[in-house]
N, C-alpha and C positions, 0 to 999 in steps of 0.2 A: 444905842445910837438913836437920838431923837431928831426928827425932822418935821417941819411944818409943810403942809400941802395946801395949795389953793383949791377952791371949790372946782375950778376948771380942771385941774389935774385929776382930782378924784373922779369927776364926771367922765373924763376921758378914759381913765383906768377901767371904769365900769363898762364902757362901750367895748373895750378890747376884750375878746373872749379867749378862753383856753384853747378852743378849737383851731385858732389861727396860729398857735405856737408850734415852732419847730425847735428841736433841742440839738445844739451842737456843742461839743466840748470833750472832756476826757476824764479818766479816773486818776485823781491826783492824791491817792492815799498815802504816798510816801513823801509828799512835799515837805511837811514839817521836819522830817529827818534830813532831807537834803539841805534844807535851810540851816539846820543845826551844824552840819559837818562840811558843807560845800561853800565855795566862794560866790555862788550864785550863777546868774544867767545873763547872756547878752542878746540883744535883738538883732534884726536883720541888718541894721546899720552899725553894728558893733558897740552899741551903747548898753551900759549895764541896766538890767531890769531890777527895779527896787522891790517890787512885789509881784510875783508871777501871776497870781489870781487876777489882780486888777489890770495887769498888762494884757493877759489873755482876753479879758473883756474889752478893754478900751482899744487895743491895737489889733487884735486878731478877730474880735467880734464874737468870741465864744460866749455862751450864756448858761452852760450847764456843767456841773462838776460832780463827779461820782466819788464816793468814799465807802470803802468796805468796813464792816464791823464784825469783830469776833466776840464771842461771849466772854471768854477769859483767856487771852492770848498767852498768859504766863503758864497755862497748862498745855503742854504739848500732847497732841493725840498720839496713841501708841503706834500708829503706822507711819509716823514721821520720826526718823532716827537722826536727822541732821538739824542743826540749828539754822533757823531761817529768820534772819533779822528783818524781813519784810512783814512778819506777823507781830505787829505792835499796836494795832488799832482797837483799843478798848473804848469804853463809852466816854471816858474823859477826853481821850485823844480826838475822837470823832466829834464830840460836842464842840470843842474849841475850833476845829477845822470847819465844821458846819456853820458855826457862827460867823467865821471869816467870810465864807462863801455868801451867806445871806446879806451881810453888811456891805459886801462889794457889789451887790445887785445881781448875783447869779442865782440860777436854780440849783437846788441841792438834791442830788440823787443818792439816797441811802441804800447800800447793798448789804442786807443781812446775810451772813454766812451760816448762822445758827450752829456754830461749832467753835472750838478753840483754835482751829487752824483751817487751812484751805479746804474748801468744798468745791468739787468739780466732778466730772463723770467718773473718775477713778477713786474718789474719796468722798464718802457720804457719812462720815462719823459724827455722832452726837457729841456735844460738849461733855466733858468729864462729869459735870454736876448732874446730867440727865441720863447717864449710862444705866441701862438695865430697867428703865421704866416701861410700864405697859403702854400700848398704843394710846389709850385714853389719857394717861398721865403725861405722856410725852407731848401730846397735842395741847393739853392744858398748860404745861410748862412753857411751850413755845409761844402760846397766846399771851400768857401773863408777862413773859419776858418782853414781847413786842410792845405790849401796853406800857411797861415801865420805861423802856428805852424812849419811846415816842413822847411820853409825858416829860421825861427829863430834857429832851431836846426842845420841846415847846417852851418849857419854863426858862431855858437858856437863850431863847431867841434864835433857835436853829431848827425851826420846823421844816422837815423835808417836803419837797414839792413832788418828788417821785420816789417810790419805795420798791426795791426788789425784795420779794418774799422768797429768799433763797438765791444761791449762786450756781449756775449750771447744774440744774437739779433734774434733768431728764431721766437719770438713772437712780434717783433716790435722794433721801435726806434723813438725817438723824438716825442712822443705822437701819432705816427701812428701805429695802431694795425694790425697784420697779424697772421695767424696760419699755421702750417705745414700740413694742410688738408683743404678741402673745407669748408668754413665757411662764412655765410652771413654777410656782413658788413665789411669785410676786405678791406683795401685800399692798394692793391698791387701796383697800379700805383704810389701813393705817396711814398710808402716805397722803391720801386725799384729806384725811382728818387734820393732818399737820397744816396743809395749805389753807384749808377753810379757817382754821384757828388764826393763822397769821394774817390772812386777808381781812378777816372780821375785825381784828385788833386795829389794823391800819385804817379801815373805814370809820371806825368809832373814834379814833384819836385824831386822824388827819383826813377828814372827809373830802378835802379838796385835792388830796394827793393822787397821782396816777400810780396804780398798782401794776407792777411788772412781774411776770413769771419768766425766768431766764433759763434758756437751754442752749445746747452747744452743738447741734447738728443742723446748721442753717440751710444747707443745700439739699437735705434729704426730705423731700415732700412727704414720702410715705411715713417716716418716723414722726414728723411734725403733725401730720394729720391724725395719726393714731393717738399721740400724746395729748394734743390740745383738745381733741374730741373727748378724751377721758375727763378732762377738767370741765369742759362745757357741759357734758351730760351728767356731771356729779356736783353741779352748783358751786363751783369754785369761782368766786367773785373777783375778777381782775380786769384790767383795761388794756394792757399792752403785752404783746408777745416780744420778749427780749431775746436777742440772739448774739452769740459770739461769732466773729468771722475773722479767722486767721488763714490766709490762702494756703500756707504750707501744710495746714491740717485739713482745711475744708474745701479747697479747690478754687476754681477760677470764678471770675465775676459774671461773665455773660456768654451767650451762645456763640458769638464770633470767636471768642478765645478757645472754645472747646470744639470748634467745627471739625478739626482734623484729629480729634482725640477719641479714644474708646469710651472714656467716662464723660457723659454728656451733662452730668449734674452741674449746675451753676447757680450762683446766688440770686441773680435777677429773676431767672425763671421761677425759682422757689418762692421768691417774695410775691410774684404775680399770682402764683398758685395759692398762697396764703390769703390774698385778697379775695379770691373766688371762694375759697373754702370757709374762711372766717371773716366775712365782710364787716362785722361789727368790731373787730379788733385792729388796733393800730400796731405797727411793728417798729421796733428800734434796734439798731445795732449797738448794743451796750458795751461791747468790747471789740476792738479791731486794732491791728498793728502790723508793721512790716519792717524787717531787719534792713538796716542800711550798711551793715558789714557783718562778717562772720555768719554765713548761712548756717542754720541749725544742722548739727552733725548727726542727730538721731531723732527718732520719732516723727520724721517728715513723711506725710502721705502724698504730697504733691510738690513737684519741683516747678514752681511758677516763675523761675528766673527768665524764661523765654518771654513772659509778659512784662515782668518788672525785675530788672537786675538787682542784685543785692548791693545797692549803692545808695548814695544820697539822692541821685537822680531817680533811681528805681523807687525809693520810698516816696518821693514827691509824686511820681507818676501813679503809684498805687493810690495815694490819698486823692489825687485829682480824679482818677478813673472811678473810684468808689463814690465820691460826691456827685460826679456828673451822671453816673448810672442810676443812683438812688434818688436824685432830686426829682425826676419826673414821676416817681411812683407815689401815688396819692395815699397809700396806706402806710408809707414809711415816714416817720416824723422825728427820728433821732439818730445821731451818730456820736458815739463816745469812744475816743481813742484811749487805748490801754497804756498807762504809765508814761504819759508824754514828758514828765519831768525827769525821766531816767537820763543820767549822764554817766553811766557805767560806774566805775569805782570812785568817782568824784575826785577830791583833792588829796585825800588822806590814805596812805598805804596802811595805816593802822586802824582802818574802819573795822576790821575783823575782830579787834580787841575792844573797840569802843562801842559802836552801834551801827556798823555798816551793813551793806547789802551783799552778804556772801553769796547767796543763791542768785541774785540778780546782777552780779558783776558784769557778765558778758551778755546781757539781754539784747542790747544794741537795737532796740525798737523805739526808743524815745526820740525826741527831736533835737538832741544836743550832743555836741562832740564830747568825747570822754576826756580829752585833754583840757586843762584849765589854766588860765592865767590869773593874775591877781584881780582882774576885772570880771572874771567869770567864764562860764562855758559858752563857746560860740554855738549859735543855732545852725542846724543843718540847712543849707541852701544850695541852689544849683547855679547861682550867678549873683550879680549885684543889681540893686535897684537903680534904675536909670530913667531917662526921659521916656523910654519906650517900654520899660518893664516895672510893674508895681511889685510890692512885697508879695502879693498873692501869686505873681507869676514865677517866683523863684523859691518860695518857702511854704511848706505844706500846712503848718498851723494857720497861716494867714489865708490860704486858699479855702479852708474848711468852711468859712462863712458863706461861701457861694451855695451851700446847701439850702439856705433860707429861700423862701418863696420869692422874696423881693431882695435878694442878696446884693444886687448892684447898688441899692440905696444906702448900704451900710457905710460907705465912705463919707456920705453926707451926715448920716445920723450919728456915727461915732467919730467925733472930731476932737482933737486936743485943744481946740480954740477955747479960750476962756469965756467966749460969748455964749457957749452952750450951757444950759441949765440942766442938771441931772437930778432926778428924784428916785429914791428907792422905796418901794412899798411892797411888803410881803414877798420879797425876793425878786421883784421885777424892776428893771431899770427903765425909766421913761425919760426921754431926752427932748428938750426944746431947742429948735434951731430955726432962726429966721421966722418966728411966729408960727411954726408948725411943730407937731409932736410926733415922735417916732418911738417905737419900741426897739429893743436891741437888735432885732433882725433887720432893721432898716425899713420896716413896713410903716407907712404913715398911719397914724391913728386918727380916724375921722371924728 
Protein backbone atom coordinates (compact mmCIF):
# COMPACT_ATOMS: atom_id res chain seq x y z
CA UNK A 1 0.00 0.00 0.00
CA UNK A 2 1.60 3.25 -1.14
CA UNK A 3 0.86 6.61 0.40
CA UNK A 4 2.36 10.07 0.02
CA UNK A 5 3.12 12.11 3.10
CA UNK A 6 3.57 15.87 3.35
CA UNK A 7 6.65 17.19 5.12
CA UNK A 8 4.33 18.48 7.85
CA UNK A 9 2.94 15.01 8.55
CA UNK A 10 6.39 13.47 8.68
CA UNK A 11 7.62 16.20 11.02
CA UNK A 12 4.64 15.72 13.30
CA UNK A 13 5.21 11.98 13.38
CA UNK A 14 8.77 12.60 14.49
CA UNK A 15 7.57 14.78 17.38
CA UNK A 16 5.21 12.09 18.62
CA UNK A 17 7.19 9.60 20.74
CA UNK A 18 6.68 5.97 21.67
CA UNK A 19 6.58 6.90 25.36
CA UNK A 20 3.24 8.60 24.92
CA UNK A 21 1.55 5.54 23.45
CA UNK A 22 -1.04 3.45 25.23
CA UNK A 23 -2.14 0.22 23.62
CA UNK A 24 -5.78 -0.86 23.61
CA UNK A 25 -7.20 -3.75 21.62
CA UNK A 26 -7.53 -7.50 21.54
CA UNK A 27 -6.26 -10.88 20.38
CA UNK A 28 -7.96 -11.49 17.02
CA UNK A 29 -6.14 -14.70 16.11
CA UNK A 30 -9.31 -16.47 14.93
CA UNK A 31 -10.77 -13.61 12.90
CA UNK A 32 -9.92 -15.00 9.43
CA UNK A 33 -11.65 -18.29 10.31
CA UNK A 34 -14.73 -16.48 11.57
CA UNK A 35 -14.78 -14.44 8.39
CA UNK A 36 -14.57 -17.65 6.38
CA UNK A 37 -17.47 -19.40 8.08
CA UNK A 38 -19.57 -16.67 9.71
CA UNK A 39 -22.04 -14.12 8.36
CA UNK A 40 -20.12 -11.37 10.14
CA UNK A 41 -20.83 -8.80 12.81
CA UNK A 42 -23.22 -5.93 13.59
CA UNK A 43 -22.37 -2.73 15.44
CA UNK A 44 -24.15 -1.06 18.33
CA UNK A 45 -26.72 0.40 15.91
CA UNK A 46 -27.40 -3.00 14.28
CA UNK A 47 -25.51 -2.09 11.10
CA UNK A 48 -23.35 -4.75 9.49
CA UNK A 49 -19.60 -4.34 9.99
CA UNK A 50 -17.76 -4.76 6.71
CA UNK A 51 -14.27 -5.25 8.15
CA UNK A 52 -13.86 -5.88 11.86
CA UNK A 53 -10.29 -4.55 12.13
CA UNK A 54 -10.99 -1.20 10.48
CA UNK A 55 -14.27 -0.92 12.40
CA UNK A 56 -12.57 -1.54 15.75
CA UNK A 57 -10.11 1.22 14.86
CA UNK A 58 -12.51 3.78 13.45
CA UNK A 59 -15.57 3.20 15.64
CA UNK A 60 -14.16 1.78 18.89
CA UNK A 61 -10.81 3.55 18.87
CA UNK A 62 -8.70 0.39 19.28
CA UNK A 63 -5.11 0.63 18.10
CA UNK A 64 -3.51 -2.75 18.89
CA UNK A 65 -4.20 -6.27 17.63
CA UNK A 66 -2.55 -9.42 18.98
CA UNK A 67 -2.00 -12.60 16.94
CA UNK A 68 -0.55 -15.89 18.17
CA UNK A 69 1.95 -17.93 16.15
CA UNK A 70 2.66 -21.67 16.30
CA UNK A 71 5.76 -23.28 14.78
CA UNK A 72 3.89 -26.01 12.93
CA UNK A 73 0.24 -26.22 14.02
CA UNK A 74 -0.30 -29.29 11.83
CA UNK A 75 1.88 -31.20 14.30
CA UNK A 76 -0.12 -31.81 17.45
CA UNK A 77 1.86 -32.07 20.67
CA UNK A 78 1.66 -35.47 22.40
CA UNK A 79 -0.15 -34.07 25.44
CA UNK A 80 -3.03 -32.83 23.32
CA UNK A 81 -5.38 -35.68 22.48
CA UNK A 82 -8.31 -33.70 21.08
CA UNK A 83 -8.59 -31.80 17.86
CA UNK A 84 -8.45 -28.07 18.51
CA UNK A 85 -9.48 -26.06 15.49
CA UNK A 86 -8.21 -22.85 17.08
CA UNK A 87 -4.62 -24.03 16.43
CA UNK A 88 -4.25 -22.84 12.84
CA UNK A 89 -1.89 -19.87 13.10
CA UNK A 90 1.16 -20.79 11.04
CA UNK A 91 3.51 -18.21 9.51
CA UNK A 92 1.50 -17.74 6.30
CA UNK A 93 -1.71 -17.18 8.29
CA UNK A 94 -0.06 -14.71 10.67
CA UNK A 95 1.71 -12.86 7.87
CA UNK A 96 -1.55 -12.19 6.05
CA UNK A 97 -3.35 -11.09 9.20
CA UNK A 98 -0.41 -8.98 10.37
CA UNK A 99 -0.31 -7.20 7.04
CA UNK A 100 -4.02 -6.38 7.34
CA UNK A 101 -3.44 -4.92 10.78
CA UNK A 102 -0.58 -2.72 9.63
CA UNK A 103 -2.40 -1.51 6.52
CA UNK A 104 -5.41 -0.58 8.63
CA UNK A 105 -3.19 1.60 10.82
CA UNK A 106 -3.04 -0.60 13.91
CA UNK A 107 -0.18 -1.80 16.06
CA UNK A 108 0.66 -5.48 15.52
CA UNK A 109 1.42 -7.53 18.65
CA UNK A 110 3.01 -10.88 17.73
CA UNK A 111 2.67 -13.68 20.27
CA UNK A 112 5.32 -16.41 19.81
CA UNK A 113 4.21 -19.69 21.38
CA UNK A 114 7.41 -21.54 20.38
CA UNK A 115 5.41 -24.74 20.10
CA UNK A 116 3.12 -26.55 17.69
CA UNK A 117 0.18 -26.03 20.06
CA UNK A 118 -0.88 -24.06 23.15
CA UNK A 119 1.76 -22.96 25.63
CA UNK A 120 0.62 -21.92 29.11
CA UNK A 121 1.36 -22.72 32.74
CA UNK A 122 0.34 -26.35 32.26
CA UNK A 123 1.86 -26.91 28.81
CA UNK A 124 5.50 -26.10 28.07
CA UNK A 125 6.18 -28.53 25.24
CA UNK A 126 8.75 -27.80 22.53
CA UNK A 127 7.70 -28.07 18.88
CA UNK A 128 8.14 -31.53 17.44
CA UNK A 129 11.06 -30.40 15.29
CA UNK A 130 13.07 -29.35 18.37
CA UNK A 131 12.29 -32.30 20.63
CA UNK A 132 15.29 -33.83 22.42
CA UNK A 133 17.75 -31.01 21.70
CA UNK A 134 20.33 -29.95 24.24
CA UNK A 135 19.79 -26.64 26.02
CA UNK A 136 22.30 -24.92 23.76
CA UNK A 137 20.80 -26.28 20.54
CA UNK A 138 17.27 -25.51 21.75
CA UNK A 139 18.24 -21.87 22.37
CA UNK A 140 19.95 -21.69 18.98
CA UNK A 141 16.87 -23.16 17.26
CA UNK A 142 14.57 -20.72 19.03
CA UNK A 143 16.77 -17.76 18.14
CA UNK A 144 17.16 -18.73 14.48
CA UNK A 145 13.42 -19.39 14.18
CA UNK A 146 12.67 -15.96 15.65
CA UNK A 147 15.01 -14.36 13.12
CA UNK A 148 13.37 -16.19 10.20
CA UNK A 149 9.84 -15.29 11.26
CA UNK A 150 10.59 -11.60 11.76
CA UNK A 151 12.49 -11.38 8.50
CA UNK A 152 9.52 -12.87 6.65
CA UNK A 153 7.09 -10.50 8.33
CA UNK A 154 9.23 -7.46 7.54
CA UNK A 155 9.53 -8.46 3.89
CA UNK A 156 5.72 -8.81 3.70
CA UNK A 157 5.04 -5.38 5.19
CA UNK A 158 3.88 -6.85 8.53
CA UNK A 159 6.61 -5.74 10.93
CA UNK A 160 5.44 -6.29 14.52
CA UNK A 161 5.34 -3.31 16.87
CA UNK A 162 5.26 -5.47 20.00
CA UNK A 163 6.58 -9.02 20.39
CA UNK A 164 5.85 -11.59 23.07
CA UNK A 165 8.81 -13.92 23.55
CA UNK A 166 6.64 -16.78 24.75
CA UNK A 167 3.07 -17.17 25.99
CA UNK A 168 2.37 -17.54 29.74
CA UNK A 169 5.86 -18.86 30.40
CA UNK A 170 6.30 -18.43 34.18
CA UNK A 171 6.55 -22.22 34.58
CA UNK A 172 8.73 -23.02 31.60
CA UNK A 173 9.18 -23.15 27.85
CA UNK A 174 10.24 -25.73 25.24
CA UNK A 175 10.28 -28.65 27.69
CA UNK A 176 12.45 -26.74 30.19
CA UNK A 177 10.68 -26.44 33.55
CA UNK A 178 11.04 -23.62 36.12
CA UNK A 179 8.97 -22.26 39.01
CA UNK A 180 8.44 -18.75 40.43
CA UNK A 181 9.95 -19.87 43.75
CA UNK A 182 12.83 -22.07 44.91
CA UNK A 183 12.25 -25.56 43.57
CA UNK A 184 14.71 -28.41 43.23
CA UNK A 185 15.21 -29.58 39.69
CA UNK A 186 14.51 -26.29 37.92
CA UNK A 187 16.72 -25.61 34.91
CA UNK A 188 17.03 -21.84 35.05
CA UNK A 189 20.24 -21.79 32.99
CA UNK A 190 18.57 -23.53 30.07
CA UNK A 191 15.39 -21.49 30.41
CA UNK A 192 17.16 -18.14 30.57
CA UNK A 193 19.20 -19.14 27.53
CA UNK A 194 15.97 -19.52 25.56
CA UNK A 195 14.72 -16.07 26.59
CA UNK A 196 18.03 -14.36 25.85
CA UNK A 197 18.11 -15.96 22.40
CA UNK A 198 14.56 -14.89 21.58
CA UNK A 199 14.94 -11.35 22.88
CA UNK A 200 18.26 -10.89 21.09
CA UNK A 201 16.68 -11.92 17.78
CA UNK A 202 13.83 -9.45 18.26
CA UNK A 203 16.23 -6.61 19.09
CA UNK A 204 18.28 -7.33 15.99
CA UNK A 205 15.39 -7.74 13.57
CA UNK A 206 12.89 -5.22 15.00
CA UNK A 207 14.85 -2.69 17.09
CA UNK A 208 11.80 -0.45 17.51
CA UNK A 209 9.54 -3.22 18.77
CA UNK A 210 8.56 -3.53 22.44
CA UNK A 211 9.60 -6.91 23.87
CA UNK A 212 7.08 -8.51 26.24
CA UNK A 213 7.64 -11.37 28.69
CA UNK A 214 4.20 -12.84 29.41
CA UNK A 215 3.20 -14.62 32.64
CA UNK A 216 -0.07 -15.70 34.21
CA UNK A 217 -0.01 -14.98 37.96
CA UNK A 218 -0.96 -11.30 37.85
CA UNK A 219 -2.02 -10.83 41.48
CA UNK A 220 0.79 -12.80 43.12
CA UNK A 221 3.46 -10.22 43.98
CA UNK A 222 5.80 -12.81 45.52
CA UNK A 223 5.79 -14.96 42.37
CA UNK A 224 6.23 -11.99 40.06
CA UNK A 225 9.05 -10.56 42.18
CA UNK A 226 10.93 -13.86 42.20
CA UNK A 227 10.41 -14.53 38.50
CA UNK A 228 11.15 -11.11 37.03
CA UNK A 229 14.17 -10.65 39.32
CA UNK A 230 15.55 -13.86 37.83
CA UNK A 231 15.29 -12.27 34.39
CA UNK A 232 16.64 -8.92 35.56
CA UNK A 233 19.65 -10.47 37.31
CA UNK A 234 20.49 -12.69 34.34
CA UNK A 235 20.52 -10.09 31.56
CA UNK A 236 17.27 -10.89 29.79
CA UNK A 237 16.63 -7.83 27.62
CA UNK A 238 12.94 -6.93 27.56
CA UNK A 239 10.68 -3.90 27.96
CA UNK A 240 7.26 -4.97 29.20
CA UNK A 241 5.88 -7.27 31.89
CA UNK A 242 2.88 -8.87 30.19
CA UNK A 243 0.15 -10.39 32.35
CA UNK A 244 -2.98 -12.45 31.83
CA UNK A 245 -5.96 -11.47 33.98
CA UNK A 246 -9.08 -13.61 34.12
CA UNK A 247 -11.01 -12.91 37.36
CA UNK A 248 -12.36 -16.47 37.69
CA UNK A 249 -8.75 -17.72 37.78
CA UNK A 250 -6.87 -14.72 39.20
CA UNK A 251 -9.19 -12.95 41.61
CA UNK A 252 -10.64 -9.52 42.14
CA UNK A 253 -9.58 -6.16 40.79
CA UNK A 254 -9.05 -3.88 43.79
CA UNK A 255 -8.87 -3.70 47.59
CA UNK A 256 -12.49 -2.59 47.96
CA UNK A 257 -13.71 -5.79 46.31
CA UNK A 258 -11.66 -7.99 48.67
CA UNK A 259 -12.28 -5.97 51.86
CA UNK A 260 -14.47 -8.66 53.44
CA UNK A 261 -12.72 -11.69 51.94
CA UNK A 262 -9.94 -13.86 53.30
CA UNK A 263 -7.87 -13.66 50.09
CA UNK A 264 -6.63 -10.07 49.88
CA UNK A 265 -4.68 -10.46 46.64
CA UNK A 266 -5.95 -8.13 43.93
CA UNK A 267 -4.70 -6.89 40.58
CA UNK A 268 -4.38 -3.16 41.28
CA UNK A 269 -2.32 -3.70 44.42
CA UNK A 270 -0.05 -6.12 42.56
CA UNK A 271 0.46 -3.65 39.70
CA UNK A 272 1.39 -0.89 42.16
CA UNK A 273 3.90 -3.27 43.73
CA UNK A 274 5.40 -3.99 40.32
CA UNK A 275 5.97 -0.28 39.79
CA UNK A 276 7.89 -0.11 43.07
CA UNK A 277 9.91 -3.28 42.49
CA UNK A 278 10.55 -2.84 38.76
CA UNK A 279 10.31 0.92 38.10
CA UNK A 280 11.95 0.62 34.68
CA UNK A 281 9.44 -1.91 33.32
CA UNK A 282 6.06 -1.08 31.88
CA UNK A 283 3.14 -3.46 32.35
CA UNK A 284 0.44 -4.61 29.95
CA UNK A 285 -2.57 -6.85 30.45
CA UNK A 286 -2.07 -8.87 27.28
CA UNK A 287 -5.02 -11.19 27.95
CA UNK A 288 -8.29 -10.55 29.80
CA UNK A 289 -11.92 -11.55 29.34
CA UNK A 290 -15.19 -12.19 31.16
CA UNK A 291 -18.06 -14.56 30.43
CA UNK A 292 -21.41 -13.02 29.53
CA UNK A 293 -23.25 -16.33 29.92
CA UNK A 294 -22.53 -19.92 31.02
CA UNK A 295 -20.24 -19.41 34.02
CA UNK A 296 -17.27 -21.85 33.84
CA UNK A 297 -18.24 -25.15 35.44
CA UNK A 298 -14.72 -26.31 36.32
CA UNK A 299 -11.28 -24.93 37.02
CA UNK A 300 -12.66 -21.80 38.71
CA UNK A 301 -10.54 -20.37 41.55
CA UNK A 302 -12.72 -17.35 42.34
CA UNK A 303 -16.45 -16.81 42.00
CA UNK A 304 -16.47 -13.11 41.11
CA UNK A 305 -20.13 -12.95 40.19
CA UNK A 306 -20.76 -10.82 43.26
CA UNK A 307 -18.70 -8.10 41.55
CA UNK A 308 -19.66 -8.83 37.94
CA UNK A 309 -22.68 -11.04 37.15
CA UNK A 310 -22.31 -13.58 34.38
CA UNK A 311 -24.33 -11.49 31.92
CA UNK A 312 -23.90 -8.88 29.22
CA UNK A 313 -24.21 -6.19 31.89
CA UNK A 314 -21.64 -8.01 34.01
CA UNK A 315 -19.21 -8.26 31.10
CA UNK A 316 -19.62 -4.55 30.38
CA UNK A 317 -19.10 -3.68 34.06
CA UNK A 318 -15.95 -5.81 34.19
CA UNK A 319 -14.43 -4.05 31.18
CA UNK A 320 -15.41 -0.63 32.54
CA UNK A 321 -13.99 -1.37 35.98
CA UNK A 322 -10.78 -2.76 34.50
CA UNK A 323 -10.24 0.32 32.33
CA UNK A 324 -11.15 2.76 35.10
CA UNK A 325 -8.89 1.07 37.66
CA UNK A 326 -5.89 0.67 35.36
CA UNK A 327 -6.01 4.05 33.65
CA UNK A 328 -4.50 5.98 36.62
CA UNK A 329 -1.56 3.54 36.96
CA UNK A 330 1.44 5.15 35.29
CA UNK A 331 3.31 1.89 34.71
CA UNK A 332 0.39 0.21 32.89
CA UNK A 333 0.16 1.10 29.21
CA UNK A 334 -1.77 -1.72 27.54
CA UNK A 335 -4.96 -3.79 27.69
CA UNK A 336 -5.63 -6.57 25.19
CA UNK A 337 -8.95 -8.44 25.33
CA UNK A 338 -8.85 -12.16 24.64
CA UNK A 339 -10.78 -13.46 21.61
CA UNK A 340 -13.14 -10.47 21.14
CA UNK A 341 -14.32 -11.84 17.79
CA UNK A 342 -15.74 -14.97 19.44
CA UNK A 343 -19.36 -15.58 18.47
CA UNK A 344 -19.68 -19.11 19.81
CA UNK A 345 -20.44 -21.72 17.17
CA UNK A 346 -21.13 -19.12 14.52
CA UNK A 347 -23.61 -19.83 11.77
CA UNK A 348 -22.77 -23.36 10.76
CA UNK A 349 -23.63 -26.51 12.71
CA UNK A 350 -21.11 -28.39 10.54
CA UNK A 351 -18.09 -26.37 11.64
CA UNK A 352 -16.82 -29.46 13.41
CA UNK A 353 -16.40 -31.16 10.03
CA UNK A 354 -15.24 -28.05 8.16
CA UNK A 355 -12.92 -25.86 10.24
CA UNK A 356 -14.90 -24.79 13.26
CA UNK A 357 -14.06 -24.03 16.84
CA UNK A 358 -14.87 -27.25 18.65
CA UNK A 359 -12.89 -26.32 21.77
CA UNK A 360 -14.06 -22.71 21.80
CA UNK A 361 -17.76 -23.35 21.10
CA UNK A 362 -18.96 -22.30 24.54
CA UNK A 363 -16.24 -19.80 25.44
CA UNK A 364 -18.81 -16.98 25.78
CA UNK A 365 -16.15 -14.37 26.49
CA UNK A 366 -16.29 -12.50 23.19
CA UNK A 367 -18.34 -9.40 22.50
CA UNK A 368 -20.91 -10.97 20.17
CA UNK A 369 -24.16 -12.87 20.52
CA UNK A 370 -23.91 -16.50 19.42
CA UNK A 371 -27.11 -16.33 17.42
CA UNK A 372 -26.81 -14.92 13.94
CA UNK A 373 -29.08 -13.44 11.30
CA UNK A 374 -28.24 -12.92 7.65
CA UNK A 375 -26.79 -9.54 8.60
CA UNK A 376 -24.47 -10.96 11.24
CA UNK A 377 -24.00 -11.43 14.97
CA UNK A 378 -25.37 -8.70 17.25
CA UNK A 379 -22.86 -7.02 19.54
CA UNK A 380 -23.33 -7.38 23.31
CA UNK A 381 -24.80 -4.19 24.75
CA UNK A 382 -26.65 -3.10 27.87
CA UNK A 383 -29.05 -0.69 26.18
CA UNK A 384 -29.53 1.53 23.14
CA UNK A 385 -27.61 4.58 22.06
CA UNK A 386 -29.71 7.67 22.72
CA UNK A 387 -29.51 11.39 23.30
CA UNK A 388 -28.13 10.69 26.76
CA UNK A 389 -26.15 7.50 26.16
CA UNK A 390 -23.19 7.07 23.80
CA UNK A 391 -21.99 3.76 22.37
CA UNK A 392 -19.33 3.70 25.11
CA UNK A 393 -22.08 3.89 27.76
CA UNK A 394 -23.71 0.65 26.63
CA UNK A 395 -21.05 -1.42 24.83
CA UNK A 396 -17.73 -2.70 26.23
CA UNK A 397 -15.46 -2.54 23.14
CA UNK A 398 -16.42 1.10 22.65
CA UNK A 399 -15.70 1.89 26.30
CA UNK A 400 -12.17 0.48 26.14
CA UNK A 401 -10.89 3.61 24.37
CA UNK A 402 -11.26 5.48 27.66
CA UNK A 403 -8.00 3.82 28.74
CA UNK A 404 -6.12 6.39 26.69
CA UNK A 405 -4.54 9.28 28.57
CA UNK A 406 -6.70 11.72 26.61
CA UNK A 407 -9.47 9.30 25.74
CA UNK A 408 -12.24 11.89 25.67
CA UNK A 409 -10.67 13.45 22.61
CA UNK A 410 -11.11 10.35 20.52
CA UNK A 411 -14.66 11.29 19.53
CA UNK A 412 -13.14 14.26 17.73
CA UNK A 413 -10.07 12.50 16.40
CA UNK A 414 -11.80 9.41 15.02
CA UNK A 415 -14.75 10.72 13.08
CA UNK A 416 -16.34 9.18 10.02
CA UNK A 417 -16.58 12.60 8.39
CA UNK A 418 -15.03 12.70 4.93
CA UNK A 419 -13.29 15.94 5.90
CA UNK A 420 -10.83 14.03 8.05
CA UNK A 421 -7.57 13.05 6.40
CA UNK A 422 -5.89 9.88 7.61
CA UNK A 423 -2.32 8.75 7.07
CA UNK A 424 -0.75 5.43 7.96
CA UNK A 425 2.98 5.24 8.52
CA UNK A 426 4.75 2.30 10.14
CA UNK A 427 1.53 1.09 11.68
CA UNK A 428 0.53 4.45 13.16
CA UNK A 429 -2.68 6.19 12.17
CA UNK A 430 -2.43 9.98 12.11
CA UNK A 431 -5.59 12.02 11.60
CA UNK A 432 -6.09 15.63 10.55
CA UNK A 433 -9.22 17.41 11.80
CA UNK A 434 -9.93 21.12 11.48
CA UNK A 435 -6.28 21.96 10.97
CA UNK A 436 -5.06 19.93 13.96
CA UNK A 437 -3.36 16.54 14.09
CA UNK A 438 -4.27 13.63 16.38
CA UNK A 439 -2.98 10.16 16.96
CA UNK A 440 -5.48 7.32 17.37
CA UNK A 441 -5.66 7.84 21.14
CA UNK A 442 -7.23 11.24 20.59
CA UNK A 443 -4.11 12.99 21.86
CA UNK A 444 -3.27 16.09 19.86
CA UNK A 445 0.17 16.02 18.28
CA UNK A 446 1.93 19.31 18.88
